[in-house]
N, C-alpha and C positions, 0 to 999 in steps of 0.2 A: 538833199532829195534825190537828185539827179545822181550823183556820187553811190549815193544806197543801193539805185535802180545798176549804175552799172557794174556794181560789185558782185549785185546778186545775179545779174545776167553772163558774167565770168563763171562766177561759182557752179549755175549750171550748164554750161557750156562746158566746163570742165567734168561734171559730174559726167553728163553724155559721153564724153572723150573714153572715160575712165571704165564705162561699160560698154562700148563698142570693141575696147582693146581685150576684154574681157573674156564678151561676147566669141572674139577673133581667136582667142587662144584655147579657148572649150573649144571653140569649132575645130580647131588642128587638131584637140590632144583625143574627141570624137571619131575624124578621120583616122589616125594613126591607129587607134582602136579597132574601126571597122576596115583594116588592108592590112594582113598580114602574112606573112611568109614563113616555115618553120621546113628547114632542112634536116633530112636523118642524118645521124651520125655515122651511120654506116652504108656505104654504097657497092653495089655488087658489078665485079669484073666479065666484061662481054666480050664475043668476037676476040680472043686471044689477046686483051690490050686492047685492040682498036677503038673501047668502048667502055666506059661504066654508065651504070643502071643508079640515080638517085630516085630515092622518095623524097617526094615534099608535097606538103600542107600548106594549102593559101585561104583564105578568109579575103572576103571582099561583098561586104554588107554594105556597100554603097549605090545605092540605086541612080539608075541614066547617064552610068558612066559610059566611057569605052574604054578597052583595053587596047593601049597604044605600042607597049612594048612590054615582055613575060619573058626571061629568058635565065639559064643557068651556067654557070659554066664551071672548071673544074682546073686547080693547078696542083702539080706533083713537080717536086724535085724540078722548079724552074721552067718547067714546060707548063702553058696553058690550053687549053682542051679548045674545041667551037665556043660556040654557042647553041642553046639546046633549047628549044620553048620550053616553055611551062604554062598548061592550063591552070587559065583562070575565067572562072563567071561570076558577075556579079549579078548577084539575082537579089539583093538586098537578105539574103541569110547572113547570120553569121555561124554556121554549121562550114568548119572545116571538110576543103574537099580535095580529096587524097589524089594525086599524080605520081605519074614515072616518067622521068625522063631520063632521054638516053642521049648521052653527053659524048657524043667524038671528040675523040683524040684529035690534035692538029700537029704532024712531021711527027710521032712519038707515039711510042705505046706504055699505055697506063700498065703500074704492078701493081701489086697488091702490097697494102701499107698504107702508110700517114700522105691525108693530103688535103687539099683547102675546099669549097664550094662557095660560091657566091651568087646570087640569085637578086634578082631585080624587076619592079611593077612598076608603070606608068599609067597611068588612067587618065583622060582628060573629061570633063563634062563638053557635051557639042556645044550646049545651050552658054554657057556662061562661060567656057574657056578654063575656066579653074582645071587644075591638075593633081594628083595625087600621086605622091609615090614612096616608096617604100626597095632597103635594099636590107642583105644578111648577108656574113660571113661566117660560116662555121667549118673547125677543123674534122674532118671525115678519116672513117677507115675503109679504103677499100680490101673487099674480102675476096 
């Protein structure tokens, strides 16, 4: 009888652990859906190549978090731009927010043609310390 109770206790504990792992995995998947970045595949050359303007769409449907970092940068022909801030508002809404990021060149001039854009957002829950992040890279065309 004692062995049966030990086995039942272990089975219940195992079941609880499986449920907790499933909940954690689902929570991570929900957070991923609630935070996203989309970079337009075209950018606009401005100021004679000193910068490009990149259209960005963000979704931040996670309430109660603070934006710790949010930026985009562009690389072209082995050169990397400065980081440009991305506007992110975490209102709990899943409606995409559109913004234009002006990305300045760094010791080079952008040219019309192919390039790559990368964006990163890091959020922090000030109460729990939990963090959420998303990054994306996209081949773009500068016009």
